[in-house]
C-alpha positions as CSV (number, residue, x, y, z in Angstrom):
1,X,174.1,-126.6,15.7
2,X,170.5,-125.5,17.0
3,X,169.2,-121.3,17.9
4,X,167.7,-122.4,21.3
5,X,164.7,-119.8,22.1
6,X,164.4,-120.9,25.9
7,X,161.8,-118.6,27.1
8,X,160.1,-114.8,26.1
9,X,163.8,-112.7,26.6
10,X,167.4,-115.3,25.8
11,X,168.1,-117.0,22.5
12,X,170.8,-119.6,22.8
13,X,173.8,-121.0,20.4
14,X,176.5,-123.0,21.5
15,X,178.4,-120.5,24.6
16,X,176.7,-117.5,23.1
17,X,173.9,-116.3,25.2
18,X,171.9,-113.3,24.0
19,X,169.0,-111.1,24.9
20,X,165.8,-111.4,22.4
21,X,162.2,-110.5,22.4
22,X,159.4,-112.6,21.2
23,X,155.3,-112.0,20.6
24,X,153.1,-110.1,22.7
25,X,151.3,-112.5,23.2
26,X,154.1,-115.5,24.3
27,X,154.1,-118.6,22.5
28,X,151.8,-121.2,20.2
29,X,151.7,-124.1,19.2
30,X,148.2,-123.3,17.7
31,X,149.7,-120.1,15.9
32,X,146.7,-117.8,13.8
33,X,147.4,-114.7,11.2
34,X,147.3,-111.5,13.5
35,X,147.7,-113.3,16.9
36,X,150.9,-111.5,18.3
37,X,152.5,-115.0,18.9
38,X,155.7,-116.5,18.6
39,X,155.6,-120.5,17.1
40,X,156.5,-123.4,18.7
41,X,158.8,-125.8,17.3
42,X,161.6,-126.7,15.4
43,X,162.4,-125.0,11.8
44,X,165.2,-124.2,9.3
45,X,166.2,-120.6,8.1
46,X,165.8,-118.6,5.2
47,X,168.3,-116.7,3.4
48,X,169.0,-113.4,5.2
49,X,167.8,-110.3,3.8
50,X,169.4,-106.8,4.1
51,X,169.3,-102.6,3.4
52,X,172.0,-102.1,1.6
53,X,171.2,-98.3,1.2
54,X,171.7,-98.1,5.1
55,X,174.3,-101.3,6.2
56,X,177.2,-102.9,4.5
57,X,176.9,-106.6,3.4
58,X,176.5,-108.8,6.7
59,X,179.9,-111.3,7.2
60,X,178.0,-114.6,6.6
61,X,178.0,-117.8,5.8
62,X,173.8,-117.7,4.2
63,X,173.3,-116.2,1.1
64,X,172.2,-112.7,1.4
65,X,169.7,-110.9,-0.6
66,X,169.4,-106.9,-1.1
67,X,166.2,-105.7,0.0
68,X,164.5,-103.9,-2.4
69,X,161.6,-100.4,-2.5
70,X,159.1,-102.8,-4.3
71,X,159.4,-106.0,-1.8
72,X,157.3,-107.1,0.7
73,X,155.8,-110.4,2.4
74,X,151.8,-111.5,2.0
75,X,150.3,-111.7,5.0
76,X,146.7,-111.6,2.8
77,X,144.6,-115.2,3.9
78,X,142.7,-114.0,0.9
79,X,145.9,-115.7,-1.4
80,X,146.8,-119.0,-1.8
81,X,149.3,-118.2,-4.6
82,X,151.6,-115.5,-2.5
83,X,150.4,-115.9,1.8
84,X,153.5,-116.2,3.6
85,X,155.9,-115.2,0.1
86,X,157.6,-112.1,-0.9
87,X,155.3,-110.1,-3.3
88,X,155.6,-107.1,-4.7
89,X,154.4,-103.9,-3.0
90,X,152.3,-102.9,-6.2
91,X,150.1,-105.6,-5.6
92,X,146.3,-106.3,-4.4
93,X,147.4,-108.5,-2.0
94,X,147.8,-107.5,2.0
95,X,152.0,-107.5,2.7
96,X,153.7,-105.9,4.8
97,X,156.9,-103.8,3.7
98,X,160.2,-104.7,4.2
99,X,161.5,-101.3,2.4
100,X,160.7,-99.8,6.5
101,X,161.2,-96.4,7.8
102,X,162.6,-97.7,10.8
103,X,165.4,-99.8,11.7
104,X,164.0,-103.3,12.3
105,X,164.5,-104.7,8.8
106,X,167.6,-103.9,8.2
107,X,168.6,-106.9,8.7
108,X,166.5,-109.8,8.9
109,X,166.1,-114.2,9.0
110,X,162.9,-115.6,7.8
111,X,162.1,-118.6,10.3
112,X,160.5,-121.3,7.8
113,X,157.6,-121.7,9.4
114,X,154.2,-122.6,7.7
115,X,157.0,-122.6,4.6
116,X,156.6,-125.3,2.9
117,X,152.7,-127.1,3.2
118,X,151.3,-123.4,4.2
119,X,148.4,-123.1,5.7
120,X,146.9,-119.8,4.9
121,X,145.7,-118.3,8.1
122,X,148.2,-119.8,10.2
123,X,150.6,-116.9,10.2
124,X,153.2,-115.5,8.0
125,X,156.3,-113.2,8.1
126,X,158.3,-114.7,11.0
127,X,161.1,-113.2,11.3
128,X,164.2,-112.7,13.3
129,X,164.9,-109.3,13.1
130,X,166.2,-106.5,14.6
131,X,165.6,-104.6,18.1
132,X,166.9,-101.8,20.2
133,X,164.3,-101.4,23.4
134,X,163.2,-105.1,23.6
135,X,159.3,-104.3,23.3
136,X,157.4,-107.2,22.7
137,X,157.5,-108.3,18.5
138,X,154.1,-109.3,16.2
139,X,155.7,-112.7,16.8
140,X,158.7,-112.1,15.2
141,X,162.2,-112.8,17.9
142,X,163.6,-109.8,17.6
143,X,167.7,-109.0,18.9
144,X,170.1,-105.8,19.0
145,X,172.3,-105.4,15.9
146,X,175.5,-106.5,17.4
147,X,173.6,-109.8,18.3
148,X,172.7,-110.4,15.4
149,X,175.5,-109.8,13.5
150,X,177.4,-112.3,15.3
151,X,174.7,-114.6,15.0
152,X,174.9,-114.5,11.6
153,X,179.0,-115.4,11.7
154,X,178.3,-118.0,13.4
155,X,175.1,-120.4,11.6
156,X,174.9,-121.6,8.6
157,X,172.5,-122.6,6.1
158,X,171.7,-125.7,7.9
159,X,171.4,-124.3,11.4
160,X,167.5,-124.7,12.7
161,X,165.7,-122.7,15.3
162,X,164.2,-124.5,18.5
163,X,161.5,-122.2,19.9
164,X,160.7,-123.9,23.4
């Protein structure tokens, strides 16, 4: 089965229709780091991350990973080795903290965009993460916690996401 993002506010999986939000500047086939656009294409999904100090381990067929305080996601265009990968927050590379003060990454699921044959500067840290207000994201897809928890119970490691 495929998760479908049909427009800027609708995520569909099987017979489930969820409200969502996407990048502030819409969608792009030619994503660039920092453009606030959600990439267009069909992508696999990564492992499920969660904050075990705030949330219980979610029910899912996906492999789950506890988010540690010292882990970030590298967006540094000067790092060929770590770009679009988890890094230690003590590293010298620019990164997004995964252990955030807000709730958005209490649960998140990486979208495997720019994942295998990584192109530096073509975008990183594209996730399905939590939202409470459905305000546009920096390029990710936001779901309410309730809908996120339903979705991760339905999908498995072979599920793909189709964005437009």
